C-alpha positions, 0 to 999 in steps of 0.5 A, spaced: 703 616 817 699 616 811 694 612 812 692 615 820 692 622 817 686 618 813 682 615 818 683 621 822 679 626 816 674 620 815 667 621 817 664 617 824 660 612 823 656 612 828 652 607 833 651 600 829 644 599 829 642 606 832 639 611 827 643 619 829 640 624 831 640 628 825 635 623 822 631 624 828 632 632 827 630 631 820 623 626 822 621 631 827 622 636 821 617 633 817 612 632 822 612 640 823 612 642 816 607 637 813 603 640 819 603 647 815 602 642 808 596 639 812 592 646 815 594 650 808 590 644 804 586 644 810 584 652 808 583 650 802 578 645 801 574 649 806 574 656 803 573 653 797 566 649 799 564 656 802 565 661 797 560 663 793 565 665 787 567 660 782 572 655 784 578 656 780 576 663 776 580 661 770 576 655 770 579 647 770 587 647 771 590 645 766 594 638 767 600 639 763 605 643 766 603 641 774 604 633 771 610 633 767 614 637 774 610 631 779 613 626 774 620 631 775 620 631 781 618 623 782 624 622 778 629 626 782 627 622 788 629 615 784 635 618 783 637 620 791 635 613 792 639 610 787 645 615 789 645 612 795 644 604 794 650 606 789 654 609 796 652 601 800 655 597 794 661 603 792 659 604 786 662 612 787 661 614 780 654 612 778 652 615 785 655 622 783 651 621 776 645 619 780 646 625 785 648 629 778 640 627 774 637 628 782 639 636 782 638 636 775 631 635 774 630 639 782 632 645 778 628 643 772 621 643 778 624 649 779 624 652 772 616 650 770 615 651 776 616 660 775 613 659 768 607 655 770 607 662 775 608 667 770 602 664 765 597 665 770 592 671 769 591 673 776 595 673 782 596 673 790 590 678 791 587 677 785 582 673 789 581 667 794 583 662 790 590 666 787 590 667 794 590 659 796 594 658 791 601 662 790 600 662 797 601 653 797 606 652 791 610 658 793 610 655 800 612 648 797 617 651 792 620 653 798 621 646 800 623 645 794 629 651 793 632 648 800 632 641 798 635 643 792 641 646 797 642 640 801 642 635 793 648 641 792 652 639 798 651 631 798 653 632 791 659 636 792 660 632 799 660 626 794 664 628 790 670 629 795 669 623 796 667 625 803 662 617 803 664 610 803 659 603 803 660 605 813 658 612 812 653 615 807 648 617 814 648 625 811 645 622 805 640 618 807 638 625 811 636 629 807 634 624 802 629 624 807 627 631 806 628 630 798 622 625 798 618 628 804 618 634 798 617 630 793 611 627 797 607 633 799 607 636 792 603 628 790 599 632 795 599 640 793 598 636 786 591 633 788 589 638 792 589 644 786 590 640 780 586 634 780 581 636 784 577 641 782 575 637 776 570 632 781 566 638 782 
């Protein structure tokens, strides 16, 4: 009887060999959001090429905090991937530990980004560069916060034993979104922090 109740509460496995509707939904979301980031970065390069003001206004950006944040975000992506792999191998404690590390690193990214914003000598309304900088990084931060909520939910579900080696589609889907957030940051980092060194 207890075994029958446990089977009733288990997550469905889904169709073998097929992607779930959630996976396709997140993929469409990624394409849409990726396009929005593409427009923002195009606007940055276009306006940078047209403006007569000094670009960036404070001189070349420091790479220390943004570089550290890039490493932190990439490491968090590795731990999300490791968490999924551990579930597949029935290593639930390692999966829980990996997801905890991924979430912690994501929170560190937010703290460092907030610190970076606070030390800027310009604001969103100071000049064209400031407007673009805070719009692009702010839009990315919004996606990071959504990703952290997803990671927190996955962490709770792992801790509650919702997943096993056959049922972990939510971890794959949540991980797909988090990897997207990380890849977008690489483009943001290259645009805002590396490209000024090229001209």
